[in-house]
C-alpha positions in Angstrom: 56.7 26.0 -6.9 58.6 26.8 -3.5 59.1 30.4 -2.4 62.5 31.7 -2.7 64.9 32.5 0.1 64.0 36.0 1.1 66.4 38.8 1.1 65.3 39.9 4.5 62.7 39.6 7.2 62.2 42.8 9.0 60.6 42.2 12.5 59.0 45.6 14.1 59.6 45.4 17.8 60.1 49.0 18.9 56.8 49.9 20.3 56.3 50.7 24.0 53.4 48.4 24.6 52.0 50.4 27.4 48.8 48.2 28.0 51.3 45.5 29.2 51.9 47.8 32.3 55.1 45.9 32.9 58.8 46.6 33.3 59.4 44.3 30.8 59.5 44.8 26.9 56.3 43.7 25.6 57.8 41.5 23.1 59.9 39.7 25.9 56.8 38.1 27.6 56.8 34.5 27.6 54.3 31.9 26.4 55.3 28.2 25.7 58.9 28.6 26.8 59.6 31.3 24.3 59.4 35.0 24.4 57.1 36.6 21.9 59.7 37.7 19.6 61.4 34.3 20.0 58.4 32.8 18.4 58.2 35.3 15.4 62.0 34.9 14.9 61.4 31.2 14.9 58.7 31.4 12.3 60.8 34.0 10.1 63.8 31.4 10.3 61.7 28.9 8.4 62.2 31.0 5.3 65.7 31.0 5.8 66.1 34.6 4.9 69.4 36.0 4.1 69.3 38.5 6.8 67.1 38.6 9.7 66.5 42.2 11.3 64.6 43.4 14.5 63.8 46.8 14.8 64.1 47.9 18.4 63.0 51.3 20.3 61.2 51.2 23.6 63.6 49.2 26.3 65.8 48.6 23.6 68.8 47.3 26.2 66.3 44.5 27.2 65.8 43.4 23.7 69.1 43.7 22.3 70.5 41.5 25.4 67.9 39.0 24.8 68.8 38.6 21.1 72.5 38.6 21.8 71.7 35.5 24.1 68.9 33.9 22.3 69.1 34.8 18.7 72.5 35.8 17.5 71.6 35.7 14.0 69.0 38.6 14.5 70.5 42.0 13.6 69.3 44.8 15.7 68.4 48.3 14.3 67.5 51.3 16.6 64.7 53.2 16.0 65.5 56.3 18.0 61.9 57.7 17.7 58.8 55.7 17.1 57.6 57.5 14.0 55.5 54.8 12.4 55.7 51.4 10.8 56.8 53.0 7.5 59.4 54.9 9.4 60.5 51.8 11.4 61.0 50.0 7.9 62.8 53.0 6.1 65.4 53.0 9.4 66.0 49.2 8.8 66.8 49.5 5.1 69.1 52.8 5.7 70.9 50.9 8.3 71.2 47.5 6.7 71.7 48.5 3.1 70.2 47.7 -0.4 68.1 44.8 -0.4 67.3 43.1 -3.7 64.7 40.5 -3.8 61.7 39.7 -1.7 61.7 41.5 1.9 59.1 40.2 4.6 57.7 42.9 7.2 56.4 41.4 10.5 55.5 41.9 13.8 57.2 41.3 17.0 53.9 40.9 19.1 52.4 38.2 17.2 53.7 34.9 18.6 51.2 32.6 17.1 52.3 33.1 13.8 53.4 30.1 11.7 56.4 29.9 9.7 54.4 28.0 6.7 52.0 30.9 6.8 54.8 33.3 6.1 56.0 31.1 3.2 52.8 30.7 1.7 52.3 34.6 1.6 55.9 34.5 0.0 55.1 31.9 -2.8 52.1 33.8 -3.7 54.0 37.0 -3.7 56.2 35.7 -6.2 54.1 33.6 -8.4 51.5 36.6 -8.9 54.5 38.8 -9.7 53.5 41.5 -7.0 55.2 44.6 -5.8 53.8 44.1 -2.5 51.6 41.1 -0.9 49.5 41.7 2.2 49.0 39.0 4.7 45.1 39.2 5.6 42.5 37.1 7.3 38.7 37.2 7.7 37.7 37.9 11.3 34.6 37.1 13.0 34.3 40.6 14.1 36.3 42.8 11.9 35.6 46.1 14.1 38.6 48.6 14.1 40.5 46.8 11.4 41.5 47.9 8.3 39.4 46.3 5.3 40.8 44.7 2.0 39.2 46.2 -0.8 39.9 43.9 -3.9 39.4 44.4 -7.6 37.4 41.7 -9.7 40.5 40.0 -10.5 41.5 39.5 -6.7 44.2 42.2 -6.9 44.1 44.7 -3.9 42.5 48.0 -4.8 42.7 49.6 -1.3 43.0 49.1 2.2 40.6 51.1 4.2 40.6 51.9 7.5 37.7 51.1 9.8 36.9 54.8 10.7 36.9 55.9 7.1 35.0 53.0 5.7 31.5 53.2 4.2 28.7 50.8 5.4 29.4 48.4 2.4 33.2 48.5 3.2 32.5 47.9 6.9 30.8 44.6 5.7 34.0 43.2 4.4 35.2 40.7 6.8 38.7 40.5 5.0 41.2 42.6 7.1 45.0 43.6 7.0 46.9 41.7 9.4 50.2 44.3 9.0 52.4 42.0 7.6 53.7 42.2 4.2 56.0 40.7 1.3 57.5 43.4 -0.9 59.8 43.9 -3.9 62.9 45.1 -2.1 64.1 47.5 -4.6 60.5 49.1 -5.2 60.1 49.2 -1.5 63.1 51.3 -0.6 62.0 53.9 -3.2 58.5 54.2 -2.0 59.5 54.6 1.4 61.2 57.8 0.5 58.0 59.2 -0.8 55.9 58.2 2.3 54.4 61.4 4.1 53.5 62.2 7.7 50.6 63.9 6.3 48.2 62.3 8.8 46.4 63.0 12.4 49.2 60.9 13.7 52.2 62.5 11.9 53.9 59.3 11.3 54.9 57.4 8.4 52.6 54.4 7.7 53.7 51.2 5.9 50.0 51.0 4.3 50.8 54.0 2.3 53.5 52.1 0.5 50.9 50.1 -0.9 49.0 53.0 -2.4 52.4 54.4 -3.6 53.3 51.4 -5.6 49.7 50.8 -6.9 49.8 54.6 -8.2 53.0 53.5 -9.8 51.3 50.9 -11.9 52.4 47.9 -9.9 50.3 45.0 -8.5 49.5 44.7 -4.9 48.0 41.3 -3.8 46.8 39.6 -0.8 47.4 36.2 0.8 44.4 35.0 2.9 45.1 33.1 6.0 42.5 30.9 7.1 43.2 30.8 10.8 42.5 34.3 11.9 43.8 33.2 15.3 47.7 32.6 14.2 47.3 36.5 12.7 46.2 38.0 16.4 48.9 40.2 18.1 49.1 40.5 21.9 48.8 43.7 23.6 47.9 43.1 27.0 48.1 40.4 29.7 44.7 39.3 28.9 45.6 38.6 25.2 48.9 37.1 26.3 47.0 34.6 28.5 44.6 33.9 25.6 47.5 33.6 23.0 49.4 31.2 25.8 46.1 28.7 25.9 45.8 28.7 22.1 49.5 28.0 21.6 49.2 25.3 24.2 46.3 23.6 22.7 48.3 23.7 19.3 51.1 22.2 20.9 49.1 19.3 22.8 47.2 18.4 19.6 50.6 17.8 17.6 51.9 15.6 20.5 48.7 13.6 20.5 48.4 13.3 16.8 51.9 11.9 17.0 50.8 9.1 19.7 51.3 10.6 22.8 48.4 10.3 25.4 47.7 13.6 27.3 44.9 12.5 29.8 43.6 15.8 30.8 44.5 18.9 28.1 43.1 21.5 30.1 45.3 20.9 33.0 48.6 20.2 30.9 51.1 22.6 29.5 53.8 21.8 27.4 56.4 24.3 25.9 57.1 24.2 22.3 60.4 23.0 22.3 59.5 19.6 24.2 59.8 16.3 22.5 57.8 13.0 23.3 58.1 9.7 21.7 55.1 7.8 21.0 53.0 5.7 23.7 54.2 8.5 26.3 51.6 9.2 28.8 51.0 12.8 30.5 48.8 12.7 33.6 46.7 15.7 34.8 48.4 18.8 36.1 51.6 18.4 34.7 54.0 21.1 33.2 56.8 20.2 30.8 59.4 23.0 30.4 62.3 23.8 28.2 64.1 21.1 26.5 62.4 18.3 28.2 62.3 14.9 26.5 59.9 11.9 27.2 60.9 8.5 25.8 58.7 6.0 24.4 56.1 4.5 26.9 57.2 7.0 29.8 54.7 8.3 32.2 54.9 11.8 33.9 52.3 12.8 36.1 50.0 13.6 37.8 51.4 16.7 39.3 54.7 17.1 37.6 56.8 20.2 36.7 59.7 18.9 34.5 62.2 21.7 33.1 65.0 20.5 30.8 64.7 17.1 31.8 65.0 13.6 30.0 62.8 10.8 30.8 63.9 7.4 29.6 61.5 4.9 28.0 59.1 3.2 30.1 60.3 5.4 33.3 57.5 6.8 35.6 57.7 10.1 37.3 54.8 10.8 39.9 54.4 14.1 41.4 57.8 15.2 41.1 59.6 18.3 40.3 62.7 17.9 38.0 65.1 20.5 36.7 68.0 19.6 34.5 67.8 15.9 35.6 68.4 12.5 33.5 65.9 9.9 34.3 66.6 6.3 32.8 64.8 3.9 31.2 62.3 2.1 33.6 63.4 4.0 36.5 60.9 5.4 38.8 60.9 8.8 40.8 58.2 10.1 43.4 55.6 10.7 44.7 56.9 14.0 45.9 60.6 14.0 45.0 62.9 16.9 43.8 65.7 16.1 41.5 67.7 18.9 40.8 70.4 20.0 38.0 72.9 17.0 37.5 71.0 14.1 38.7 71.4 11.1 36.6 69.4 8.1 37.3 70.3 4.8 35.5 68.3 2.1 34.5 65.6 0.8 36.9 67.1 3.3 39.6 64.4 5.0 42.0 64.2 8.4 43.7 61.2 7.6 45.9 59.0 9.5 48.3 60.3 12.7 49.6 63.7 12.5 48.3 66.0 15.1 47.1 69.1 14.8 44.9 71.5 17.3 43.3 74.4 16.5 41.3 74.1 13.0 42.1 74.7 9.8 39.9 72.6 6.8 40.7 73.6 3.5 39.3 71.5 0.6 37.7 68.9 -1.0 39.8 69.8 1.3 43.1 67.1 2.7 45.4 66.8 6.0 47.4 63.4 5.0 48.4 62.2 7.6 50.9 62.9 10.8 53.0 66.4 11.2 52.0 69.0 13.9 50.7 71.6 13.0 48.2 74.0 15.8 47.0 77.0 15.6 45.4 77.4 11.8 45.2 77.8 8.6 43.3 75.9 5.6 44.2 76.9 2.4 42.0 74.8 -0.5 40.9 72.4 -2.5 43.2 72.7 -0.4 46.3 70.2 0.7 48.7 70.2 3.9 50.9 68.0 3.6 53.9 65.4 5.8 55.0 66.0 9.3 56.6 69.6 9.6 55.4 71.6 12.6 54.4 74.4 12.8 52.4 76.3 15.8 54.3 78.3 17.6 51.4 78.8 21.0 52.7 81.4 22.0 55.1 80.3 25.4 55.4 82.9 26.7 52.5 83.2 23.8 50.3 81.5 20.9 48.6 82.3 17.6 49.0 81.7 14.2 47.0 80.8 11.1 48.4 80.9 7.5 46.6 78.9 4.6 47.7 80.0 1.2 45.8 78.0 -1.7 44.3 75.4 -3.4 46.3 75.6 -1.4 49.5 73.1 -1.3 52.1 73.4 2.0 54.0 71.2 1.9 57.1 68.3 4.2 58.1 69.2 7.5 59.3 72.6 7.5 58.4 75.0 10.7 57.9 77.2 10.3 54.7 79.8 13.2 55.6 81.7 13.9 52.4 84.2 13.3 51.4 84.0 9.7 52.1 83.4 6.4 50.3 81.8 3.2 50.9 83.2 0.1 49.4 81.2 -2.3 47.3 79.3 -5.0 49.3 79.6 -2.9 52.6 76.8 -2.3 55.2 76.4 0.4 57.6 74.1 0.3 60.8 71.2 2.1 61.4 71.8 5.4 62.7 75.4 5.8 61.9 77.4 9.0 61.3 79.8 7.9 58.6 83.0 9.9 58.5 85.4 7.6 57.7 85.9 5.4 54.7 84.3 1.8 55.0 86.3 -1.2 53.2 84.4 -3.4 50.7 82.1 -5.9 52.6 82.6 -4.3 56.1 79.8 -3.4 58.5 80.2 0.3 59.7 78.9 1.1 62.9 79.3 4.6 64.1 76.8 5.5 67.0 76.9 5.8 70.7 76.5 2.5 73.2 72.7 2.4 74.2 72.4 2.3 78.1 69.1 2.1 80.1 68.5 3.9 83.1 66.1 1.8 85.1 63.0 3.7 86.9 63.9 7.1 85.6 60.2 8.2 84.5 58.7 7.4 87.5 61.6 9.4 89.4 61.6 12.2 87.0 58.1 12.6 85.6 56.1 11.5 88.4 52.4 12.0 88.5 52.4 11.9 84.2 50.7 9.3 82.3 53.9 8.1 81.1 54.9 7.5 84.9 51.5 5.8 85.6 51.7 3.4 82.4 55.4 2.6 83.6 54.0 1.7 87.2 51.2 -0.5 85.7 53.8 -2.3 83.4 56.2 -2.9 86.4 53.3 -4.1 88.7 52.3 -6.4 85.7 55.7 -7.8 85.8 55.3 -8.9 89.6 56.6 -5.7 90.9 60.2 -6.2 89.6 
């Protein structure tokens, strides 16, 4: 039996998160290319809930703005004062209206939680006919956590906080994770009966479990075998730990799908990155955003790619690429920088110390070394000589240059946009090209060389250079 579509998933994300010591809301800190709440929402969407609700409070403006941009399907509900988990859920229900069916409650600071775990909890909830099902796990060290006390039949008898637990209860390793599946109609009624008669003066969601049991309803639990995914993040140390755990999960999935990760310890891959089989990721490489690696592509060592497509059998070494498209069998690097709008066609090359921006390089064309190509189009089979610059900015506006097919641009050229170099043309080394070059022409744009004989001996007398010049002159017979 598969889980039915929940009436809602409510994400609790109103806390202050003081231990992060940050100007940024705790749940907006990132790992694996998403914010913490982004990971939780991604897991929640796997349930296909009818409604996706996020309870916000502290730094709500940041969170609401983030949701509007990245999760417009999530409805923010403002908890004006942080009055406890029960209060947060009650505020959510009061604002979104009556919910009939299963209501899942989760937390915005649990970025490792899998959607399949939430789905399994919902499925157990519905199969067992529970009024509430608690997500639980077994901790290696359960100190500080609420213990799950079960009846003989497996139903939950109570959640006992660590400070209130007996020695026998503290020996229990199964703990309350703080996530639940509720019967929506029963939840609404029980929340109205939760009191603030406790040391914190808050409404606790755990009290709903006791209320429902007191009314004769069954409380169950779904045990997650992976305690790591159930852990929340409260400070930057835990964030770093979660980041490593998430990355390990991502790398394992890629390797099992046929991707070679040479050194997992030095490789970081965001959750939205995709890679086809036989792709190879070498050490000290980071793949971010929507980066995609084609079949047999090789990336690294020492690469950072963001939102970049790498074609099949392409090779990228020691490069930084952002928003670029690298065609099949193309090569990039070492020490290249491809900026947004760069497109390399099949077998094109952006070599050593080459920077490109908003440039299209045709099939088989090469920009081998020490060159800047900005706002340009290069045809097929062309070659750009070393130390050339596409001068695209006149101080006010950017302009575009076009290099045709099978063009040979000499070394140390300045291509001053807007200008075009026709198919099959050549330009001489050291030229400053400011006018269009017809197809098949040789463009020479440089001053006439003249040699001033004897200048060094006259003007730099007594220097090693002057002495070397003297010896060379005398060796030629005193010419």
